Kinemage of the C-alpha trace (Angstrom):
@kinemage 1
@onewidth
@group {chain A} dominant
@subgroup {mainchain}
@vectorlist {calphas} color= white
{ca unk a 1} P -47.490 -147.220 27.865
{ca unk a 2} L -46.645 -144.308 25.585
{ca unk a 3} L -47.551 -140.821 26.764
{ca unk a 4} L -46.787 -137.277 25.696
{ca unk a 5} L -45.799 -136.210 29.221
{ca unk a 6} L -42.009 -135.744 29.306
{ca unk a 7} L -41.788 -136.831 32.930
{ca unk a 8} L -42.719 -140.407 33.874
{ca unk a 9} L -41.331 -141.223 37.299
{ca unk a 10} L -41.761 -144.688 38.788
{ca unk a 11} L -42.463 -145.025 42.467
{ca unk a 12} L -44.418 -146.670 45.236
{ca unk a 13} L -47.393 -145.307 47.138
{ca unk a 14} L -46.396 -144.965 50.794
{ca unk a 15} L -49.671 -143.532 52.044
{ca unk a 16} L -53.169 -142.532 50.935
{ca unk a 17} L -55.380 -140.013 52.671
{ca unk a 18} L -58.881 -140.514 51.307
{ca unk a 19} L -61.523 -137.818 51.202
{ca unk a 20} L -65.056 -137.636 49.844
{ca unk a 21} L -63.958 -135.880 46.618
{ca unk a 22} L -60.161 -136.154 46.389
{ca unk a 23} L -57.461 -138.381 47.787
{ca unk a 24} L -53.881 -137.456 48.568
{ca unk a 25} L -51.255 -140.020 47.626
{ca unk a 26} L -47.660 -139.835 48.813
{ca unk a 27} L -45.387 -141.524 46.267
{ca unk a 28} L -41.782 -142.420 47.016
{ca unk a 29} L -39.471 -142.327 43.997
{ca unk a 30} L -36.544 -144.719 43.522
{ca unk a 31} L -34.095 -142.119 44.861
{ca unk a 32} L -36.103 -141.567 48.041
{ca unk a 33} L -37.776 -138.282 47.103
{ca unk a 34} L -41.471 -138.061 47.818
{ca unk a 35} L -44.170 -136.633 45.577
{ca unk a 36} L -47.602 -135.612 46.762
{ca unk a 37} L -50.351 -136.236 44.201
{ca unk a 38} L -53.991 -135.252 44.534
{ca unk a 39} L -56.374 -137.406 42.497
{ca unk a 40} L -60.109 -137.899 42.642
{ca unk a 41} L -61.397 -140.442 45.116
{ca unk a 42} L -63.067 -142.222 42.206
{ca unk a 43} L -59.664 -142.554 40.493
{ca unk a 44} L -58.157 -143.881 43.725
{ca unk a 45} L -60.738 -146.673 43.734
{ca unk a 46} L -60.578 -147.295 39.964
{ca unk a 47} L -56.773 -147.607 40.029
{ca unk a 48} L -56.782 -149.677 43.227
{ca unk a 49} L -54.364 -147.275 44.894
{ca unk a 50} L -53.208 -148.305 48.342
{ca unk a 51} L -50.015 -148.256 50.328
{ca unk a 52} L -47.447 -150.359 48.460
{ca unk a 53} L -48.979 -149.850 44.991
{ca unk a 54} L -46.464 -149.382 42.188
{ca unk a 55} L -47.298 -146.250 40.185
{ca unk a 56} L -45.908 -143.994 37.510
{ca unk a 57} L -46.212 -140.272 38.177
{ca unk a 58} L -46.792 -138.379 34.934
{ca unk a 59} L -45.949 -134.683 34.848
{ca unk a 60} L -46.042 -132.528 31.734
{ca unk a 61} L -42.888 -130.412 31.381
{ca unk a 62} L -44.743 -127.040 31.322
{ca unk a 63} L -46.254 -127.924 34.736
{ca unk a 64} L -42.787 -128.003 36.322
{ca unk a 65} L -41.677 -124.623 37.661
{ca unk a 66} L -38.059 -123.989 38.589
{ca unk a 67} L -36.529 -121.785 41.232
{ca unk a 68} L -33.125 -121.036 42.691
{ca unk a 69} L -32.097 -119.577 46.046
{ca unk a 70} L -35.173 -121.051 47.664
{ca unk a 71} L -34.114 -121.986 51.199
{ca unk a 72} L -36.378 -119.445 52.937
{ca unk a 73} L -39.360 -119.576 50.582
{ca unk a 74} L -42.679 -121.092 51.581
{ca unk a 75} L -45.118 -122.108 48.846
{ca unk a 76} L -48.570 -123.569 48.544
{ca unk a 77} L -47.272 -126.100 45.988
{ca unk a 78} L -46.828 -129.423 47.804
{ca unk a 79} L -43.802 -130.589 45.811
{ca unk a 80} L -40.454 -128.794 45.960
{ca unk a 81} L -37.677 -131.133 44.845
{ca unk a 82} L -34.013 -130.115 44.991
{ca unk a 83} L -31.526 -130.986 42.291
{ca unk a 84} L -28.943 -129.775 39.798
{ca unk a 85} L -29.408 -128.583 36.249
{ca unk a 86} L -27.877 -131.106 33.830
{ca unk a 87} L -28.834 -129.440 30.557
{ca unk a 88} L -30.512 -126.402 29.017
{ca unk a 89} L -31.743 -126.474 25.403
{ca unk a 90} L -32.836 -123.150 23.964
{ca unk a 91} L -35.808 -122.675 21.686
{ca unk a 92} L -37.194 -119.550 20.046
{ca unk a 93} L -39.308 -118.554 23.071
{ca unk a 94} L -38.893 -121.295 25.671
{ca unk a 95} L -36.086 -123.491 26.892
{ca unk a 96} L -36.040 -127.093 28.030
{ca unk a 97} L -34.253 -127.521 31.355
{ca unk a 98} L -33.412 -130.970 32.696
{ca unk a 99} L -32.915 -131.203 36.444
{ca unk a 100} L -31.376 -134.234 38.173
{ca unk a 101} L -32.881 -134.709 41.614
{ca unk a 102} L -30.697 -135.659 44.571
{ca unk a 103} L -31.860 -139.291 44.289
{ca unk a 104} L -30.992 -139.529 40.586
{ca unk a 105} L -34.409 -139.090 38.951
{ca unk a 106} L -34.573 -136.503 36.179
{ca unk a 107} L -37.275 -133.934 35.552
{ca unk a 108} L -37.775 -131.910 32.412
{ca unk a 109} L -39.203 -128.391 32.667
{ca unk a 110} L -40.225 -126.001 29.917
{ca unk a 111} L -39.631 -122.398 30.986
{ca unk a 112} L -39.155 -119.116 29.164
{ca unk a 113} L -35.719 -118.126 27.939
{ca unk a 114} L -36.071 -115.012 30.115
{ca unk a 115} L -36.513 -117.251 33.192
{ca unk a 116} L -33.380 -119.221 32.266
{ca unk a 117} L -31.416 -115.973 32.085
{ca unk a 118} L -32.928 -114.416 35.220
{ca unk a 119} L -32.349 -117.555 37.309
{ca unk a 120} L -28.895 -118.199 35.850
{ca unk a 121} L -29.884 -121.732 34.869
{ca unk a 122} L -27.019 -123.656 33.318
{ca unk a 123} L -25.429 -127.040 33.777
{ca unk a 124} L -24.295 -127.573 37.382
{ca unk a 125} L -26.514 -124.906 38.973
{ca unk a 126} L -28.555 -125.918 42.037
{ca unk a 127} L -32.287 -125.506 41.438
{ca unk a 128} L -35.580 -126.830 42.720
{ca unk a 129} L -38.555 -128.155 40.791
{ca unk a 130} L -41.923 -126.934 42.044
{ca unk a 131} L -44.995 -128.987 41.108
{ca unk a 132} L -48.555 -128.612 42.310
{ca unk a 133} L -49.975 -131.861 43.688
{ca unk a 134} L -52.977 -131.573 41.359
{ca unk a 135} L -50.619 -131.527 38.330
{ca unk a 136} L -49.390 -135.061 38.975
{ca unk a 137} L -51.237 -137.815 37.129
{ca unk a 138} L -50.868 -141.326 38.526
{ca unk a 139} L -50.861 -144.418 36.330
{ca unk a 140} L -50.747 -148.095 37.272
{ca unk a 141} L -49.808 -151.154 35.191
{ca unk a 142} L -52.784 -152.546 33.268
């Protein structure tokens, strides 16, 4: 499978909560972190998602928000994954920031250069990736 999404994280579905329109899937990554993904109920059936299913979570880099100093912050986004910045690559307007999660998975985020400066993002800095559950696309082997 070739995709344009910079983030393709392999994991296993640990639970599914089915609804009439959408389903919520909890996916455990190799390092133990959990992602919450919301997909349509039709997609849940079409993909055969159930507890134990192997999946790849696809997340486009611009959908990953970053924050620092976040211990007392509550958000509506279901996914807030802690890690360390491993690299920052500057562009003309935006920067690419790669975050290594505590379990070893890596996430790429595209944020403005202003955000990099304001948050003090550089290699070794603690940061968290924030991802809305509806921005996670699940794929299964064909």
